[in-house]
C-alpha positions as CSV (number, residue, x, y, z in Angstrom):
1,M,-3.5,-93.7,-30.3
2,A,-2.0,-91.3,-32.7
3,K,-4.4,-88.9,-34.2
4,R,-4.3,-87.8,-37.9
5,L,-4.0,-83.9,-38.6
6,S,-7.0,-82.3,-40.3
7,V,-6.3,-79.5,-42.6
8,I,-9.2,-77.4,-43.8
9,L,-8.8,-75.1,-46.7
10,S,-11.5,-72.5,-47.0
11,Q,-11.6,-71.1,-50.4
12,G,-11.9,-67.4,-51.3
13,Q,-15.2,-66.0,-52.6
14,S,-14.0,-64.6,-55.7
15,S,-12.1,-66.7,-58.7
16,N,-9.0,-64.5,-58.4
17,P,-6.5,-66.6,-60.5
18,G,-3.7,-66.0,-58.0
19,K,-5.7,-67.1,-54.9
20,R,-7.1,-70.2,-56.8
21,Q,-3.5,-71.1,-57.7
22,L,-2.2,-70.7,-54.2
23,E,-5.0,-72.9,-52.9
24,E,-4.3,-75.6,-55.6
25,D,-0.6,-75.6,-54.7
26,L,-1.3,-75.9,-51.2
27,V,-3.7,-78.8,-51.7
28,A,-1.1,-80.4,-54.0
29,G,1.7,-80.0,-51.6
30,L,-0.3,-81.8,-48.8
31,M,-1.8,-84.6,-50.6
32,F,1.2,-87.0,-50.3
33,E,2.0,-85.8,-46.7
34,P,1.4,-88.8,-44.4
35,G,-0.8,-88.4,-41.6
36,I,-2.6,-85.5,-42.9
37,D,-6.3,-85.3,-44.1
38,V,-7.4,-82.4,-46.4
39,T,-10.8,-81.0,-46.7
40,V,-11.8,-78.2,-49.2
41,V,-14.8,-76.1,-48.3
42,P,-16.3,-72.7,-49.6
43,H,-15.5,-69.7,-47.7
44,L,-16.1,-70.4,-44.0
45,Y,-17.9,-67.0,-43.5
46,D,-20.6,-67.9,-46.0
47,L,-21.3,-71.3,-44.7
48,K,-24.5,-71.7,-42.8
49,P,-24.6,-74.1,-39.7
50,D,-26.6,-76.8,-41.6
51,S,-24.6,-76.6,-44.8
52,T,-22.8,-79.7,-45.9
53,G,-19.3,-77.9,-45.5
54,M,-20.1,-76.9,-42.0
55,L,-21.4,-80.2,-40.9
56,A,-18.4,-81.9,-42.2
57,L,-16.2,-79.7,-40.0
58,Q,-18.5,-80.0,-37.0
59,G,-17.7,-84.0,-37.5
60,I,-14.0,-83.5,-37.0
61,G,-13.2,-84.1,-33.4
62,G,-9.5,-83.8,-33.2
63,N,-6.8,-81.1,-33.9
64,M,-7.4,-78.9,-36.9
65,V,-5.5,-76.6,-39.0
66,V,-7.7,-74.1,-41.0
67,C,-6.4,-71.8,-43.8
68,S,-8.5,-69.2,-45.0
69,W,-8.4,-65.8,-46.6
70,M,-9.2,-64.2,-43.1
71,F,-7.3,-63.0,-40.1
72,E,-6.8,-65.6,-37.3
73,R,-9.3,-64.1,-34.9
74,A,-12.0,-64.0,-37.5
75,A,-11.6,-67.5,-38.6
76,H,-11.5,-68.9,-35.0
77,W,-14.6,-67.3,-34.0
78,I,-16.6,-68.1,-37.0
79,L,-15.7,-71.8,-36.1
80,D,-16.6,-71.3,-32.6
81,R,-20.1,-69.8,-33.2
82,N,-20.8,-72.8,-35.4
83,G,-19.9,-75.3,-32.4
84,I,-16.3,-76.1,-33.7
85,A,-14.4,-74.8,-30.5
86,G,-11.0,-75.5,-29.4
87,H,-7.6,-73.9,-27.8
88,L,-6.4,-71.4,-30.4
89,G,-3.1,-73.0,-31.7
90,T,0.1,-70.6,-31.8
91,T,1.4,-70.2,-35.3
92,L,5.0,-69.4,-36.2
93,L,4.1,-68.5,-39.8
94,V,5.7,-65.0,-40.8
95,G,3.8,-63.1,-43.5
96,D,5.7,-61.2,-46.4
97,D,5.2,-58.0,-44.8
98,E,6.2,-58.9,-41.3
99,D,9.5,-58.5,-39.6
100,E,10.5,-62.0,-38.2
101,D,12.7,-60.1,-35.6
102,G,10.5,-57.5,-34.6
103,E,9.1,-57.1,-31.3
104,E,5.5,-56.1,-30.5
105,E,4.9,-53.6,-27.8
106,E,3.1,-55.2,-24.9
107,I,0.0,-53.4,-23.7
108,E,-1.3,-54.0,-20.3
109,E,-5.0,-55.0,-20.6
110,E,-7.6,-53.9,-17.9
111,D,-8.6,-57.0,-15.9
112,K,-12.4,-57.7,-16.6
113,P,-14.2,-60.9,-16.7
114,R,-14.6,-62.3,-20.4
115,V,-17.2,-64.6,-21.6
116,L,-14.8,-67.2,-22.7
117,E,-13.6,-67.7,-19.0
118,Q,-17.1,-69.0,-18.2
119,R,-17.0,-71.6,-21.0
120,E,-15.5,-75.2,-21.2
121,I,-13.2,-75.6,-24.1
122,P,-12.8,-79.0,-25.8
123,D,-9.3,-80.7,-25.3
124,R,-8.0,-80.0,-28.7
125,H,-6.4,-77.2,-30.5
126,I,-7.1,-75.3,-33.7
127,W,-4.7,-73.5,-35.8
128,C,-5.8,-70.8,-38.1
129,L,-3.4,-69.6,-41.1
130,D,-4.1,-66.5,-43.0
131,L,-3.8,-67.1,-46.6
132,K,-3.1,-63.4,-47.1
133,A,0.2,-63.6,-45.3
134,T,2.2,-65.0,-48.3
135,N,1.9,-66.3,-51.7
136,Q,4.0,-69.1,-51.1
137,A,2.3,-72.4,-50.7
138,S,5.5,-73.9,-49.2
139,A,5.4,-71.6,-46.2
140,F,1.9,-72.7,-45.3
141,I,3.0,-76.5,-46.0
142,D,6.1,-76.2,-43.8
143,E,4.0,-74.6,-41.0
144,I,1.5,-77.4,-41.2
145,K,4.4,-79.9,-41.0
146,R,5.9,-78.1,-37.8
147,I,2.6,-78.5,-36.3
148,Q,2.2,-82.1,-37.1
149,S,5.8,-82.7,-35.9
150,E,5.0,-80.9,-32.7
151,L,2.0,-83.1,-32.1
152,S,4.0,-86.2,-32.7
153,V,6.4,-85.1,-30.2
154,Q,3.6,-84.6,-27.6
155,V,2.2,-88.1,-28.3
156,V,5.4,-89.7,-27.9
157,N,6.3,-87.6,-24.8
158,L,3.1,-89.0,-23.3
159,G,4.1,-92.4,-24.2
160,L,7.4,-92.2,-22.4
161,G,5.8,-91.0,-19.2
162,G,6.7,-87.3,-19.7
163,R,10.4,-87.8,-20.7
164,S,11.5,-85.9,-23.9
165,P,11.7,-88.3,-26.9
166,S,14.9,-88.7,-28.6
167,P,15.1,-88.0,-32.5
168,G,15.4,-91.7,-33.2
169,Q,12.2,-92.3,-31.1
170,I,10.3,-89.5,-32.9
171,D,11.5,-91.0,-36.4
172,R,10.5,-94.5,-35.4
173,F,7.0,-93.3,-34.4
174,E,6.5,-91.4,-37.6
175,N,8.1,-94.3,-40.0
176,P,7.4,-97.6,-38.1
177,S,9.3,-100.3,-39.7
178,N,7.1,-103.4,-38.8
179,T,3.7,-104.6,-39.9
180,T,2.1,-104.6,-36.3
181,S,2.7,-101.0,-35.3
182,L,0.8,-97.9,-36.2
183,N,0.9,-97.3,-39.8
184,K,0.4,-94.6,-42.5
185,S,-2.3,-96.4,-44.3
186,G,-4.6,-95.5,-41.3
187,D,-4.9,-98.9,-39.6
188,G,-4.8,-98.4,-36.0
189,L,-4.9,-94.7,-36.3
190,E,-7.8,-92.7,-34.9
191,H,-9.3,-90.5,-37.9
192,N,-10.7,-87.2,-37.0
193,G,-11.5,-86.4,-40.6
194,S,-14.0,-87.0,-43.1
195,S,-11.6,-87.8,-46.1
196,A,-10.2,-91.4,-46.5
197,S,-6.6,-92.3,-46.7
198,N,-5.1,-93.8,-49.7
199,D,-3.1,-97.3,-49.5
200,N,0.2,-95.4,-49.2
201,G,-0.9,-93.8,-46.1
202,T,-1.5,-90.3,-47.7
203,A,-4.9,-88.6,-47.6
204,A,-7.5,-88.2,-50.3
205,V,-8.8,-84.7,-50.7
206,N,-12.4,-84.4,-49.7
207,R,-13.8,-81.4,-51.5
208,I,-17.2,-79.9,-50.9
209,E,-18.7,-77.8,-53.5
210,D,-21.6,-76.1,-51.7
211,K,-23.1,-73.2,-53.7
212,M,-23.0,-70.3,-51.1
213,P,-24.1,-66.7,-51.6
214,R,-22.0,-64.4,-49.8
215,R,-23.0,-63.2,-46.4
216,W,-22.6,-60.3,-44.0
217,Y,-23.0,-60.5,-40.2
218,P,-21.1,-59.8,-37.0
219,V,-18.8,-62.4,-35.4
220,I,-18.2,-62.1,-31.4
221,D,-14.6,-62.7,-30.1
222,Y,-15.6,-64.1,-26.7
223,S,-12.0,-63.8,-25.5
224,R,-12.5,-60.2,-25.3
225,C,-16.4,-59.8,-25.0
226,T,-17.4,-58.8,-21.4
227,N,-21.2,-59.3,-22.0
228,C,-21.9,-55.6,-21.4
229,L,-24.9,-56.0,-24.0
230,E,-24.2,-52.6,-25.6
231,C,-24.4,-54.1,-29.0
232,I,-27.8,-55.5,-28.3
233,D,-29.1,-51.9,-27.5
234,F,-27.4,-50.3,-30.5
235,C,-28.4,-52.5,-33.0
236,L,-32.0,-52.0,-34.2
237,F,-32.3,-54.9,-36.8
238,G,-32.6,-57.8,-34.3
239,V,-29.2,-59.2,-35.1
240,Y,-28.3,-59.7,-31.4
241,G,-30.0,-61.8,-28.8
242,V,-29.0,-63.7,-25.6
243,D,-28.9,-67.4,-24.6
244,R,-30.5,-69.2,-21.6
245,I,-28.0,-67.6,-19.2
246,D,-28.3,-64.1,-20.9
247,T,-25.0,-64.3,-22.7
248,I,-24.7,-62.1,-25.9
249,L,-25.0,-64.0,-29.0
250,V,-25.5,-63.3,-32.7
251,E,-29.2,-64.6,-33.1
252,Q,-30.2,-63.6,-36.5
253,P,-27.0,-62.9,-38.5
254,D,-28.8,-62.6,-41.9
255,N,-30.8,-59.6,-40.5
256,C,-27.4,-57.5,-40.5
257,R,-27.4,-54.9,-43.2
258,K,-24.7,-55.4,-45.8
259,G,-21.5,-53.4,-45.4
260,C,-22.5,-51.8,-42.2
261,P,-20.0,-52.3,-39.3
262,A,-21.5,-49.6,-36.9
263,C,-21.8,-51.8,-33.9
264,S,-18.3,-52.8,-34.0
265,R,-17.3,-49.1,-33.5
266,V,-19.3,-48.9,-30.3
267,C,-18.2,-52.1,-28.7
268,P,-16.0,-51.1,-25.7
269,E,-13.8,-54.0,-25.8
270,N,-13.3,-54.3,-29.8
271,A,-14.9,-57.6,-29.7
272,I,-17.1,-57.5,-32.8
273,I,-15.7,-58.5,-36.1
274,F,-16.8,-58.3,-39.7
275,P,-14.3,-60.5,-41.3
276,Q,-14.9,-59.0,-44.8
277,H,-14.7,-55.3,-43.9
278,K,-11.9,-53.5,-45.8
279,T,-10.5,-52.0,-42.4
280,P,-8.2,-54.6,-40.6
281,A,-9.2,-53.4,-37.2
282,I,-12.8,-54.4,-37.9
283,A,-11.9,-57.5,-40.0
284,G,-10.2,-59.0,-37.0
285,S,-6.6,-58.0,-37.3
286,A,-4.2,-59.0,-34.3
287,E,-3.6,-55.4,-33.4
288,M,-7.1,-55.0,-32.1
289,G,-6.6,-58.2,-29.8
290,V,-5.8,-55.7,-26.9
291,N,-7.2,-52.3,-25.6
292,L,-5.4,-49.8,-27.5
293,K,-5.5,-46.3,-26.0
294,I,-5.5,-44.4,-29.4
295,D,-8.0,-42.7,-31.7
296,L,-10.2,-45.6,-32.3
297,S,-12.5,-43.5,-34.9
298,Q,-9.3,-43.2,-37.1
299,L,-8.3,-46.8,-36.6
300,F,-11.6,-48.1,-37.6
301,G,-11.5,-46.2,-40.9
302,A,-13.8,-43.4,-40.0
303,P,-13.6,-40.3,-42.1
304,D,-11.5,-37.2,-40.8
305,E,-14.5,-35.1,-39.9
306,G,-13.9,-34.6,-36.2
307,K,-16.6,-37.0,-35.4
308,S,-16.1,-39.8,-32.5
309,A,-16.4,-43.5,-33.4
310,A,-19.9,-43.5,-31.7
311,E,-21.0,-40.5,-33.9
312,I,-19.8,-42.3,-37.1
313,A,-21.5,-45.5,-35.9
314,A,-25.0,-43.5,-35.4
315,Q,-24.5,-42.1,-38.8
316,E,-24.0,-45.5,-40.3
317,R,-26.8,-46.9,-38.7
318,D,-29.2,-44.1,-39.7
319,E,-28.1,-44.7,-43.3
320,Q,-29.2,-48.2,-43.0
321,L,-32.6,-47.3,-41.3
322,L,-33.5,-44.9,-43.8
323,M,-32.7,-47.3,-46.7
324,A,-35.0,-49.8,-44.8
325,G,-37.8,-47.3,-44.7
326,R,-37.5,-46.6,-41.2
327,D,-36.7,-43.2,-39.3
328,A,-33.2,-42.1,-38.0
329,V,-32.6,-42.2,-34.4
330,G,-29.4,-40.3,-34.2
331,L,-27.4,-41.4,-31.0
332,Q,-30.2,-43.2,-29.4
333,G,-29.2,-46.4,-27.7
334,L,-25.6,-45.2,-27.3
335,Q,-25.9,-44.7,-23.5
336,K,-23.8,-47.1,-21.3
337,R,-25.4,-49.7,-19.2
338,Q,-23.2,-49.0,-16.4
339,T,-24.5,-46.9,-13.7
340,G,-23.1,-43.2,-13.9
341,V,-21.6,-43.4,-17.5
342,K,-23.0,-40.7,-19.6
343,S,-24.4,-41.0,-23.1
344,P,-22.6,-39.0,-25.9
345,E,-25.4,-36.5,-25.9
346,E,-24.8,-35.8,-22.2
347,R,-21.1,-35.2,-22.4
348,D,-19.3,-32.0,-22.3
349,E,-15.8,-30.5,-22.6
350,L,-15.1,-31.4,-18.8
351,D,-16.0,-35.1,-19.4
352,D,-13.5,-35.1,-22.1
353,L,-10.8,-33.6,-20.2
354,V,-11.2,-36.0,-17.3
355,D,-10.9,-38.8,-19.7
356,Q,-7.6,-37.3,-21.0
357,L,-6.3,-37.0,-17.6
358,D,-7.0,-40.6,-16.9
359,E,-5.2,-41.9,-20.0
360,L,-2.2,-39.9,-18.7
361,D,-2.1,-42.4,-15.7
362,I,-0.6,-39.6,-13.4
C-alpha cells in the first residue's frame, strides 16, 4: 500500500516577518500537492515530550520531512530524543551560500563503537531540511517533491519484483485513471499523518498552536557518542543521567543553565549539540559531523586568550555555578575516564609535544 508523505513545518521562535513569510509560502505551496500531509508545529526545540505538538509527531509512523530553522543534525536528534526515530534521509537541497559543484574534503574518522550502532532503527526515513539554507520556498517544495517521487519509484519498483519502473508506470501509479485503483482522496492509502485529506486528494494543513516558552538544553548525537560519560562528570547541574543499560542521556534538560554550552566543548567526539547557540559548530553544523584535527577552542567560538577548549569550558561552568550561588570548581571533573589519560591540570609541555607528533602521523 502506498504511504502518504508527512511534511512537518517547525516554526521559528521569533515573529520575524521574513521567516514567517517563508513558512507561509511553503505551506501554501504544499497544500495542493497530492499525497502530502502538512503539520505545522511550534519550534521543535521548545516542545516537551507530552506537548500536543510532540504527541502529534509521535503518532506519525511513516516517512517524514521536517523543515525547521536548525541544522539537520540538531533537528534529527531532537526528534530522536522524543522517540521519533528513523534513518536520516539524504537531501539534495543546496543553500544560497553553498557551491553545488564544490567537493568536501573527506576526513578519516577513528574507528570507535558508537551508541547508535547498538540501537534498532525503525524502517522509515526522516529528511531534515534547514530553512536557513535559502529564502526561496520553491527550493524546499522542489526537494520535497523529489523525495516524494523517489519514494514512489521505490514502491513501484517493489511491486515489479525489483525491476526498475518505466516513466509511464510511475505516472500511472501517481495518477491512476480508474476508480478502483489507489486514488488521491486517501481511499486505499495508508495514512501516517494526523491531517485529513480534502476531496480532491490534497491534504488539509494541521496547525498546532501550543504556547511554548523558549528552552535551552543539550542534544546528544548518538551517531557520534561513544558513551564515554565525560559529560556527566563535567556537568554539575544534574542535566545528564544514564538509562537501564548505562547509556548516557539528557535526563533533566531544564536543569541546564541558559546560554551555557560548556559540556559541548569537553565532549571528545563533538556529540553534544546546543541547537540555538550562535556558533555553528556547537549548534550542529555539518562540519562537526567528523573529528577535525584543528584548534577546537577557536572553532567553538572561544575568545582568543590562549586558553584551551577545556579551560574555556571550566570558566563557563564556574560562571554558572557562581550565578547559582555555588562555589567555582575550576578544572575539577575534566580528568578523562580512560586509564592513563591525564587531566588538564596534570599535563605539561612534553604531553603537548607528544600530541603534536601524534597528529603529524609520521
